[in-house]
C-alpha positions as a Python dict, from the first residue, in 0.01 Angstrom:
ca = {
    (1, 'X'): (0, 0, 0),
    (2, 'X'): (-292, 221, -98),
    (3, 'X'): (-196, 396, -423),
    (4, 'X'): (-369, 716, -307),
    (5, 'X'): (-136, 737, -7),
    (6, 'X'): (167, 679, -228),
    (7, 'X'): (42, 955, -459),
    (8, 'X'): (-2, 1192, -163),
    (9, 'X'): (360, 1134, -59),
    (10, 'X'): (477, 1183, -417),
    (11, 'X'): (281, 1510, -440),
    (12, 'X'): (424, 1627, -108),
    (13, 'X'): (777, 1548, -227),
    (14, 'X'): (713, 1749, -543),
    (15, 'X'): (643, 2047, -316),
    (16, 'X'): (978, 1986, -137),
    (17, 'X'): (1209, 2006, -437),
    (18, 'X'): (1506, 2124, -232),
    (19, 'X'): (1510, 1861, 44),
    (20, 'X'): (1391, 1563, -167),
    (21, 'X'): (1255, 1397, 148),
    (22, 'X'): (971, 1449, 392),
    (23, 'X'): (938, 1386, 764),
    (24, 'X'): (666, 1217, 970),
    (25, 'X'): (529, 1555, 1084),
    (26, 'X'): (517, 1689, 727),
    (27, 'X'): (331, 1379, 605),
    (28, 'X'): (76, 1376, 885),
    (29, 'X'): (11, 1750, 845),
    (30, 'X'): (-27, 1714, 468),
    (31, 'X'): (-268, 1422, 502),
    (32, 'X'): (-471, 1608, 763),
    (33, 'X'): (-499, 1910, 531),
    (34, 'X'): (-603, 1681, 244),
    (35, 'X'): (-886, 1539, 456),
    (36, 'X'): (-749, 1186, 467),
    (37, 'X'): (-940, 980, 723),
    (38, 'X'): (-725, 913, 1029),
    (39, 'X'): (-399, 1076, 911),
    (40, 'X'): (-205, 927, 1203),
    (41, 'X'): (-271, 567, 1096),
    (42, 'X'): (-221, 657, 730),
    (43, 'X'): (119, 808, 817),
    (44, 'X'): (203, 501, 1025),
    (45, 'X'): (121, 279, 726),
    (46, 'X'): (330, 497, 495),
    (47, 'X'): (636, 494, 718),
    (48, 'X'): (603, 123, 802),
    (49, 'X'): (601, 37, 436),
    (50, 'X'): (816, 304, 274),
    (51, 'X'): (1085, 413, 522),
    (52, 'X'): (1316, 127, 430),
    (53, 'X'): (1630, 280, 584),
    (54, 'X'): (1447, 379, 906),
    (55, 'X'): (1572, 738, 900),
    (56, 'X'): (1224, 875, 987),
    (57, 'X'): (1203, 1038, 643),
    (58, 'X'): (1058, 935, 309),
    (59, 'X'): (1269, 1003, 1),
    (60, 'X'): (1173, 999, -366),
    (61, 'X'): (1379, 680, -404),
    (62, 'X'): (1173, 509, -135),
    (63, 'X'): (852, 617, -312),
    (64, 'X'): (981, 469, -639),
    (65, 'X'): (1065, 140, -465),
    (66, 'X'): (713, 128, -317),
    (67, 'X'): (554, 197, -655),
    (68, 'X'): (764, -81, -809),
    (69, 'X'): (658, -324, -535),
    (70, 'X'): (292, -230, -577),
    (71, 'X'): (307, -265, -954),
    (72, 'X'): (491, -597, -931),
    (73, 'X'): (233, -727, -685),
    (74, 'X'): (-59, -619, -906),
    (75, 'X'): (89, -764, -1223),
    (76, 'X'): (191, -1084, -1052),
    (77, 'X'): (-166, -1127, -923),
    (78, 'X'): (-304, -1079, -1274),
    (79, 'X'): (-42, -1314, -1414),
    (80, 'X'): (-106, -1579, -1150),
    (81, 'X'): (-479, -1554, -1212),
    (82, 'X'): (-420, -1612, -1584),
    (83, 'X'): (-110, -1832, -1585),
    (84, 'X'): (-280, -2150, -1699),
    (85, 'X'): (-430, -1970, -1995),
    (86, 'X'): (-110, -1786, -2087),
    (87, 'X'): (98, -2099, -2092),
    (88, 'X'): (187, -2160, -2450),
    (89, 'X'): (-130, -2184, -2660),
    (90, 'X'): (50, -2336, -2959),
    (91, 'X'): (276, -2570, -2754),
    (92, 'X'): (606, -2434, -2889),
    (93, 'X'): (759, -2394, -2537),
    (94, 'X'): (744, -2016, -2563),
    (95, 'X'): (487, -1757, -2460),
    (96, 'X'): (453, -1501, -2737),
    (97, 'X'): (340, -1140, -2709),
    (98, 'X'): (16, -1231, -2884),
    (99, 'X'): (-54, -1529, -2654),
    (100, 'X'): (-10, -1315, -2343),
    (101, 'X'): (-209, -1021, -2481),
    (102, 'X'): (-498, -1249, -2577),
    (103, 'X'): (-519, -1379, -2221),
    (104, 'X'): (-495, -1035, -2060),
    (105, 'X'): (-768, -912, -2297),
    (106, 'X'): (-1005, -1175, -2153),
    (107, 'X'): (-934, -1070, -1792),
    (108, 'X'): (-1222, -847, -1669),
    (109, 'X'): (-978, -626, -1473),
    (110, 'X'): (-766, -566, -1784),
    (111, 'X'): (-980, -600, -2098),
    (112, 'X'): (-907, -456, -2442),
    (113, 'X'): (-804, -121, -2299),
    (114, 'X'): (-532, -261, -2077),
    (115, 'X'): (-407, -575, -2251),
    (116, 'X'): (-125, -400, -2438),
    (117, 'X'): (-2, -225, -2120),
    (118, 'X'): (-12, -547, -1916),
    (119, 'X'): (168, -736, -2190),
    (120, 'X'): (424, -459, -2225),
    (121, 'X'): (481, -459, -1850),
    (122, 'X'): (509, -838, -1840),
    (123, 'X'): (752, -855, -2131),
    (124, 'X'): (951, -557, -2001),
    (125, 'X'): (999, -740, -1674),
    (126, 'X'): (1041, -1095, -1802),
    (127, 'X'): (1169, -1097, -2160),
    (128, 'X'): (1533, -994, -2110),
    (129, 'X'): (1647, -1049, -2469),
    (130, 'X'): (1353, -847, -2610),
    (131, 'X'): (1257, -1109, -2869),
    (132, 'X'): (883, -1090, -2780),
    (133, 'X'): (889, -1448, -2653),
    (134, 'X'): (912, -1564, -2292),
    (135, 'X'): (1090, -1887, -2212),
    (136, 'X'): (1032, -2103, -1906),
    (137, 'X'): (1369, -1988, -1762),
    (138, 'X'): (1273, -1622, -1802),
    (139, 'X'): (939, -1688, -1631),
    (140, 'X'): (1110, -1874, -1345),
    (141, 'X'): (1353, -1582, -1290),
    (142, 'X'): (1066, -1333, -1295),
    (143, 'X'): (868, -1527, -1032),
    (144, 'X'): (1175, -1550, -812),
    (145, 'X'): (1223, -1171, -830),
    (146, 'X'): (854, -1096, -769),
    (147, 'X'): (856, -1316, -459),
    (148, 'X'): (1168, -1141, -332),
    (149, 'X'): (1033, -788, -381),
    (150, 'X'): (673, -845, -274),
    (151, 'X'): (738, -1056, 35),
    (152, 'X'): (592, -837, 311),
}
C-alpha cells in the first residue's frame, strides 16, 4: 500500500482522538481536501487493504498492521535481493550483525545511511535470542512469517 495513503489515514486518526477510528466518508472527504488524485479509488484501496474486520471503519490497530505488513514486505525484498551475499561470509553457519550490515551497506537502496537500520530491523525480527547472530532456523522462521503476513 502507498505509504502516503497510510500516513494520511494515520494523520486523520490523530485528529479523531476520541473515536479512534474513521469511516469511509471521513477518509474520502479528508483525501479530497488534501488534493489526493482520485480520492474515491484511494479510499477504495485503503479500505480493501486495511479494513481487516470489514466493519467499514479504519482503526489505529488496522493502520499499525498495515504498516507492519508494508515494512515486512520492503525488508523482505531487500533481504531477498541480498540473501546470497548475506549468507555467512566466514562459513561459521551463522549470519553476524557485521555480515548483514556489510551487505546492506552495498545495496544502493540502503547504503551507509540505512545499513544500521536495516540490520537492526532484520535482527529485531529474526534474532529471537538477541545474540547478534542469525541461525538457519531463525531465518527459516522469519521467512515463514513474512510469507504469512505479506501474502496478498
